[in-house]
NUGU-508020 format. One record per residue (C-alpha): y, z, x; residue in three letters. Coordinates in steps of 0.25 Angstrom, whole numbers, plus 5000, padded with zeros to 4 digits. Each point is the difference from the previous one (the first is absolute). Layout:
REM NUGU-508020
<<Y, Z, X>, ALA>
...
REM end
This chain:
REM NUGU-508020
<<5165, 4987, 5788>, MET>
<<4988, 4998, 5010>, ASP>
<<5005, 4984, 5002>, VAL>
<<5014, 5007, 5004>, CYS>
<<4991, 5008, 5011>, THR>
<<4993, 4990, 5006>, ALA>
<<5011, 4992, 5001>, ALA>
<<5007, 5010, 5010>, VAL>
<<4986, 5002, 5008>, ALA>
<<5000, 4986, 5002>, ALA>
<<5014, 4996, 5003>, LEU>
<<5009, 5003, 5009>, PRO>
<<5009, 5009, 4989>, VAL>
<<5005, 5014, 4997>, GLY>
<<4996, 4999, 4986>, GLY>
<<5001, 4993, 4988>, ALA>
<<5001, 5002, 4984>, GLY>
<<4999, 4990, 4988>, LEU>
<<5009, 4999, 4988>, SER>
<<4997, 4992, 4990>, ALA>
<<5013, 4992, 4993>, MET>
<<5003, 4992, 4990>, SER>
<<5011, 4991, 4993>, ARG>
<<4997, 5005, 4985>, ALA>
<<4998, 5015, 5003>, ALA>
<<5006, 5012, 5010>, PRO>
<<4992, 4999, 5014>, SER>
<<4994, 5011, 5005>, HIS>
<<4994, 5007, 5015>, PRO>
<<4985, 5003, 4997>, LEU>
<<4996, 5003, 5013>, CYS>
<<5004, 5004, 5014>, SER>
<<4993, 5004, 5013>, THR>
<<5011, 5010, 5007>, ASP>
<<5014, 5005, 4995>, ASP>
<<5005, 4988, 5009>, ILE>
<<4995, 4991, 4990>, SER>
<<5003, 5005, 4989>, GLU>
<<5013, 5003, 5003>, ARG>
<<5002, 4985, 5000>, LEU>
<<4994, 4997, 4989>, GLU>
<<5010, 5009, 4992>, GLU>
<<5011, 4993, 5007>, LEU>
<<4997, 4987, 5000>, GLN>
<<4996, 5001, 4984>, LEU>
<<5014, 5010, 4997>, THR>
<<5009, 4991, 5008>, MET>
<<4993, 4984, 4995>, GLY>
<<5001, 4997, 5013>, GLU>
<<4991, 4999, 5013>, GLY>
<<4988, 4991, 5005>, PRO>
<<4992, 5004, 4987>, CYS>
<<5012, 4994, 4990>, VAL>
<<4998, 4990, 5010>, ASP>
<<4986, 4996, 5000>, ALA>
<<5000, 5003, 4985>, PHE>
<<5011, 4992, 4995>, LEU>
<<4995, 4988, 5010>, HIS>
<<4985, 5002, 4999>, GLY>
<<5001, 4998, 5015>, SER>
<<4995, 5007, 5011>, ALA>
<<5014, 5010, 5008>, VAL>
<<4998, 5002, 5014>, LEU>
<<5011, 5012, 5008>, THR>
<<4995, 5002, 5013>, PRO>
<<5013, 5005, 5001>, ASP>
<<5009, 5009, 4990>, LEU>
<<5011, 5001, 5011>, LEU>
<<5000, 4983, 5002>, THR>
<<5016, 4998, 4993>, ARG>
<<4996, 4989, 4989>, ASP>
<<4991, 5011, 4996>, LEU>
<<5010, 5010, 4999>, GLN>
<<5010, 4990, 4994>, ASP>
<<4988, 4995, 4990>, ARG>
<<4997, 5014, 4994>, TRP>
<<5014, 5011, 5004>, MET>
<<4993, 5010, 4992>, VAL>
<<4985, 5001, 5005>, PHE>
<<5001, 4996, 5013>, ALA>
<<5010, 5012, 5004>, GLU>
<<4988, 5010, 4990>, ALA>
<<4990, 4992, 5005>, ALA>
<<5003, 5003, 5014>, LEU>
<<5004, 5014, 4995>, GLU>
<<4985, 5001, 4995>, ALA>
<<4993, 4997, 5014>, GLY>
<<4995, 4987, 4996>, ALA>
<<5005, 4989, 5010>, ARG>
<<4992, 4987, 4996>, ALA>
<<4996, 4998, 4985>, VAL>
<<4990, 4990, 4996>, PHE>
<<5000, 4996, 4987>, ALA>
<<4987, 4992, 4993>, LEU>
<<5003, 4994, 4986>, PRO>
<<4986, 5003, 4989>, LEU>
<<4997, 4987, 4994>, GLN>
<<4989, 4996, 4992>, ILE>
<<5003, 4983, 4995>, GLY>
<<5013, 5005, 4991>, ALA>
<<4996, 5014, 5000>, ILE>
<<5008, 5010, 5010>, SER>
<<4999, 5012, 4997>, PRO>
<<5005, 5008, 5013>, GLY>
<<5004, 5002, 5015>, VAL>
<<4995, 5006, 5010>, LEU>
<<5007, 5003, 5011>, ASP>
<<4997, 5006, 5014>, LEU>
<<5011, 5006, 5009>, TYR>
<<4999, 5005, 5015>, ALA>
<<5007, 5009, 5008>, ARG>
<<5004, 4991, 5011>, VAL>
<<5004, 4984, 5000>, PRO>
<<4987, 4991, 4997>, VAL>
<<4995, 4986, 4999>, ARG>
<<4988, 4998, 4994>, LEU>
<<4993, 4988, 5006>, ASP>
<<4993, 4989, 4991>, ALA>
<<4985, 5007, 5000>, GLU>
<<5010, 5016, 4997>, GLU>
<<5007, 4991, 4988>, LEU>
<<4989, 4992, 4996>, ALA>
<<4992, 5013, 5001>, ASP>
<<5012, 5008, 4990>, ALA>
<<4999, 4988, 4990>, LEU>
<<4986, 5006, 4997>, ALA>
<<5004, 5012, 4998>, PHE>
<<5010, 4995, 4990>, ALA>
<<4990, 4992, 4993>, ASP>
<<4991, 5010, 5000>, LEU>
<<5012, 5010, 4995>, ALA>
<<5002, 4990, 4986>, THR>
<<4986, 4998, 4997>, LEU>
<<4999, 5019, 5001>, VAL>
<<5012, 4999, 4993>, LEU>
<<4997, 4989, 4990>, LEU>
<<4987, 5007, 4997>, ASP>
<<5006, 5015, 4998>, THR>
<<5009, 4996, 4989>, ARG>
<<4988, 4992, 4994>, VAL>
<<4993, 5013, 5001>, GLY>
<<5013, 5008, 4993>, GLU>
<<4998, 4991, 4987>, THR>
<<4984, 4997, 5001>, GLY>
<<4994, 5015, 5007>, GLY>
<<4999, 5002, 5014>, PRO>
<<4999, 4991, 5011>, ARG>
<<5003, 4998, 5014>, GLY>
<<4997, 5010, 5012>, ASP>
<<5011, 5011, 5003>, GLY>
<<5010, 4996, 4993>, VAL>
<<4997, 5010, 4987>, ASP>
<<5015, 5006, 5004>, ASP>
<<5006, 4985, 5000>, LEU>
<<5001, 5000, 4984>, GLY>
<<5002, 5016, 4998>, ALA>
<<5013, 4997, 5011>, HIS>
<<5005, 4989, 4991>, ARG>
<<4998, 5006, 4986>, ALA>
<<5007, 5014, 5007>, GLU>
<<5011, 4991, 5002>, ILE>
<<5002, 4992, 4986>, ASP>
<<4999, 5013, 4994>, GLN>
<<5012, 5006, 5006>, ALA>
<<5007, 4988, 4997>, SER>
<<4996, 5000, 4986>, GLY>
<<5005, 5013, 5000>, MET>
<<5012, 4998, 5007>, LEU>
<<5003, 4988, 4989>, THR>
<<5001, 5012, 4988>, VAL>
<<5006, 5011, 5014>, GLN>
<<5011, 4989, 5002>, LEU>
<<5004, 4992, 4987>, GLY>
<<4997, 4987, 5008>, VAL>
<<4991, 4989, 5003>, GLY>
<<4986, 4999, 5006>, ILE>
<<5003, 4995, 5013>, GLU>
<<5014, 5008, 5001>, GLU>
<<4991, 5011, 4998>, ALA>
<<4992, 4996, 5011>, PHE>
<<5012, 4998, 5009>, ILE>
<<5004, 5014, 4997>, ARG>
<<4989, 5005, 5004>, LEU>
<<4998, 4993, 5012>, ARG>
<<5016, 5003, 5005>, ALA>
<<4997, 5015, 4999>, TYR>
<<4985, 4999, 5008>, ALA>
<<5008, 4992, 5010>, TYR>
<<5012, 5012, 5001>, ALA>
<<4991, 5010, 5001>, GLN>
<<4992, 4994, 5009>, GLY>
<<4988, 5002, 4992>, ARG>
<<4987, 4991, 4999>, GLY>
<<5001, 4991, 4984>, LEU>
<<4988, 5006, 4994>, ALA>
<<5003, 5015, 5003>, ASP>
<<5013, 4998, 4994>, VAL>
<<4994, 4995, 4988>, ALA>
<<4988, 5010, 5000>, ALA>
<<5012, 5009, 4999>, ASP>
<<5007, 4992, 4989>, VAL>
<<4987, 4998, 4991>, VAL>
<<4997, 5017, 5002>, ALA>
<<5014, 5003, 4997>, ARG>
<<5003, 5005, 5012>, ARG>
<<5010, 4991, 5001>, LEU>
<<5011, 4995, 4991>, ARG>
<<5010, 4990, 5003>, LEU>
<<5014, 5004, 4996>, PRO>
<<5007, 4986, 4990>, PRO>
<<5010, 4999, 5013>, ASP>
<<4996, 4988, 5009>, PRO>
<<5003, 5007, 5014>, GLU>
<<4986, 5003, 5005>, PRO>
<<5006, 5012, 5008>, ASP>
<<5004, 5007, 4987>, GLN>
<<4986, 5002, 4995>, ALA>
<<4993, 5013, 4999>, GLY>
<<4987, 5007, 4997>, GLU>
<<4998, 5006, 4982>, ASP>
<<5000, 5015, 5000>, THR>
REM end
């Protein structure tokens, strides 16, 4: 997504990721600029904790200049350790908002401790505003025809994840939210991207058994 790439070029960060989030439906990672940012999006949505989750729930930016800070490690015990292991040291989560509409969160990370000064924070918030417009425009495009520039893949990824979740409701005999949780858990346990696992499920290359343990999932033969 162009806005993520532009944010990385303009700010003292190493990568950016964007997730579509909702209180009424499963959340999805939409894009990332590198492997670390992709991992951070997957970790937070899978674990249900981290700056991204807090930014969405509270509707305000969550700035973490150094994940090694003790109170942050206490606040996100699982995420902080996993994020550090993935290669992130600082994470900045900026909620996407227009009035009462909040379609997701823009995440930025750095490999070293970083503090955004006032000008840099203003720029980061501007990128979040832009991402909001692009994401909402893309959603309109999904129902009213193609719109937006450089975001054609966002709707396709989300549609495939939704399709995979729907298939799992039948395979596993569970509701749509539980199916999505199983899909996410499997992707996390296997160290794979959610979209990649969804593609395998849709293509029937992968079938998750009724057992809720993701490490017992196997592939069709």
